[in-house]
TORRO-934842 format. One line per field, with one value per residue: y, x, z of N, C-alpha, C in turn; residue number from 0. Coordinates in steps of 0.05 Angstrom, whole numbers, m for minus. Layout:
// residues N
nv: [Y_...]
nu: [X_...]
nw: [Z_...]
cav: [Y_...]
cau: [X_...]
caw: [Z_...]
cv: [Y_...]
cu: [X_...]
cw: [Z_...]
k: [NUM_...]
// end
This chain:
// residues 119
nv: [237_213_161_119_94_49_29_m19_m36_m97_m125_m181_m234_m276_m327_m327_m324_m374_m410_m453_m447_m471_m478_m418_m402_m434_m409_m354_m370_m391_m362_m300_m292_m304_m258_m214_m225_m212_m158_m130_m79_m64_m69_m112_m128_m167_m153_m184_m165_m182_m191_m142_m105_m95_m79_m91_m147_m163_m127_m96_m73_m35_m11_34_64_67_87_75_18_8_24_m12_m61_m59_m60_m113_m135_m125_m157_m206_m262_m245_m209_m239_m262_m222_m156_m91_m39_2_49_78_122_141_181_175_216_268_317_325_324_374_416_418_444_496_566_608_676_693_730_717_684_716_728_774_801_777_778]
nu: [176_142_152_109_95_67_43_11_m24_m36_m84_m102_m151_m191_m197_m147_m111_m123_m101_m50_21_36_m11_m28_19_8_m45_m27_8_m28_m78_m64_m17_m37_m66_m34_m5_m30_m22_32_60_52_100_111_125_133_122_135_105_79_114_131_95_27_m17_m7_m3_20_56_44_84_77_98_98_87_44_m13_m67_m65_m45_m101_m136_m111_m119_m178_m183_m162_m199_m239_m225_m210_m179_m203_m227_m188_m152_m151_m152_m120_m96_m69_m14_7_66_112_165_231_206_215_262_253_210_247_279_243_235_235_176_168_131_81_56_m1_m60_m108_m140_m134_m165_m219]
nw: [m249_m195_m152_m116_m55_m18_49_71_135_162_201_240_235_278_249_220_258_282_244_220_217_164_139_134_103_52_44_31_m15_m52_m56_m47_m74_m132_m131_m134_m174_m216_m225_m248_m251_m202_m140_m96_m27_36_108_170_228_275_319_341_345_376_344_292_243_203_147_87_37_m23_m85_m135_m205_m224_m221_m233_m229_m181_m155_m179_m159_m101_m105_m124_m84_m42_m64_m60_m9_32_71_100_128_145_168_138_169_166_114_91_51_13_m20_m53_m48_m63_m36_m62_m120_m119_m102_m153_m186_m237_m215_m210_m243_m235_m205_m130_m121_m96_m51_m38_m90_m120_m102]
cav: [219_200_135_118_74_46_11_m31_m45_m114_m132_m208_m241_m303_m348_m325_m332_m406_m427_m459_m429_m485_m469_m387_m401_m448_m387_m335_m378_m398_m340_m277_m283_m294_m233_m196_m231_m198_m130_m131_m60_m59_m88_m120_m143_m172_m150_m190_m143_m188_m189_m114_m85_m112_m68_m97_m176_m160_m101_m102_m52_m35_9_37_88_62_93_59_m13_5_24_m41_m80_m62_m70_m143_m154_m125_m175_m232_m272_m227_m194_m266_m269_m203_m131_m70_m22_34_52_100_133_158_193_172_234_287_339_331_337_401_433_421_459_521_582_625_697_713_744_695_688_738_730_797_814_758_793]
cau: [152_143_152_88_98_43_48_m13_m15_m59_m93_m108_m176_m186_m188_m119_m96_m129_m82_m23_45_34_m36_m23_37_m14_m64_m10_16_m52_m98_m60_m4_m45_m82_m15_13_m46_m17_61_69_53_115_97_135_114_141_126_99_67_135_135_71_2_m38_m4_11_41_56_52_91_68_114_87_84_17_m35_m95_m58_m50_m126_m143_m99_m133_m201_m182_m157_m223_m261_m218_m218_m167_m221_m231_m161_m143_m174_m134_m124_m82_m55_3_14_88_126_203_243_184_230_288_233_204_269_288_229_244_221_165_176_103_76_43_m30_m66_m139_m152_m138_m188_m243]
caw: [m244_m168_m147_m103_m34_6_71_84_158_167_224_233_243_288_232_216_281_287_224_225_193_137_128_122_77_33_35_18_m45_m70_m52_m50_m94_m155_m140_m135_m200_m237_m226_m248_m247_m171_m132_m65_m5_59_133_196_250_302_342_348_351_376_326_263_251_178_132_56_22_m54_m97_m164_m220_m243_m197_m237_m225_m149_m149_m190_m141_m77_m112_m126_m53_m26_m70_m52_16_49_90_121_145_151_162_128_188_152_91_93_25_11_m40_m54_m59_m72_m38_m85_m152_m111_m104_m177_m204_m235_m198_m228_m239_m236_m170_m120_m126_m74_m46_m39_m109_m132_m93]
cv: [213_174_130_94_75_25_2_m43_m68_m127_m161_m210_m267_m324_m343_m332_m359_m419_m430_m450_m444_m476_m437_m383_m408_m423_m369_m343_m381_m381_m314_m272_m286_m269_m211_m200_m220_m168_m128_m107_m46_m79_m95_m134_m140_m170_m170_m165_m149_m190_m162_m98_m103_m107_m75_m130_m172_m131_m109_m79_m53_m9_5_61_89_62_74_31_m13_5_m3_m60_m83_m61_m102_m150_m150_m148_m199_m238_m261_m215_m210_m265_m247_m176_m109_m43_5_30_74_103_151_159_187_196_258_306_348_342_372_420_434_432_483_535_601_651_712_714_721_703_703_733_755_807_799_764_813]
cu: [159_141_132_97_76_48_16_m13_m46_m61_m110_m139_m174_m195_m165_m103_m98_m109_m57_m5_42_10_m37_m5_20_m34_m49_m3_m11_m71_m87_m38_m16_m54_m59_0_0_m39_11_71_72_77_104_116_121_131_126_127_91_88_139_118_45_m17_m35_7_28_38_61_61_89_81_103_86_59_1_m61_m86_m58_m83_m143_m138_m116_m165_m206_m179_m185_m248_m252_m225_m200_m178_m233_m205_m154_m153_m148_m138_m117_m74_m40_9_44_91_153_214_231_201_251_277_225_229_286_266_237_222_205_173_148_91_59_14_m42_m96_m151_m151_m158_m208_m253]
cw: [m217_m171_m121_m84_m13_27_79_112_156_200_226_245_264_275_222_236_283_266_233_209_168_127_118_96_54_25_18_m19_m60_m77_m63_m77_m124_m164_m145_m166_m229_m250_m228_m250_m217_m160_m100_m50_20_80_153_214_279_319_348_353_357_359_300_262_223_165_108_44_m8_m64_m126_m172_m229_m221_m208_m227_m196_m141_m151_m168_m116_m86_m113_m102_m38_m35_m67_m24_33_75_113_139_157_144_152_149_178_131_94_68_26_m10_m42_m67_m72_m65_m61_m114_m141_m113_m128_m196_m211_m222_m216_m221_m236_m201_m161_m123_m97_m71_m49_m72_m132_m127_m112]
k: [0_1_2_3_4_5_6_7_8_9_10_11_12_13_14_15_16_17_18_19_20_21_22_23_24_25_26_27_28_29_30_31_32_33_34_35_36_37_38_39_40_41_42_43_44_45_46_47_48_49_50_51_52_53_54_55_56_57_58_59_60_61_62_63_64_65_66_67_68_69_70_71_72_73_74_75_76_77_78_79_80_81_82_83_84_85_86_87_88_89_90_91_92_93_94_95_96_97_98_99_100_101_102_103_104_105_106_107_108_109_110_111_112_113_114_115_116_117_118]
// end
C-alpha cells in the first residue's frame, strides 16, 4: 500500500496579513486544529514559507493511506473559514517509495498489449 503525501501551498489573504502573530496562533488553535482532529488517519504538519518564497506563506503537509479521509478533510477545510485567511494555491500530490513498489512487482510473461492487434 502506498503512503500518500500532499503538500498544500497556502497564499495569505489581506485579513491574515493584518493579524498579529498571537491572533494567528489563536485562529489556528481554535479554528483549524479542530478540523484536522476530525480526521485522525491524516497526519498534518505545518511549515513556514514566507521567509523563503513570495508565492507561499505556509505549507501544510498531509500524509495518509486513507484517501477518503483526505478527501473529506479537504471538503471540511473548504467549508471552514480557512478561505478567508489563506487560499490554497497549489496541491502537490506525492507517493512515498512508489518506485520501490513498482520494481518489486512480478513481471508478467504475457505479451504486452498492442494497439494493432485490437483494431
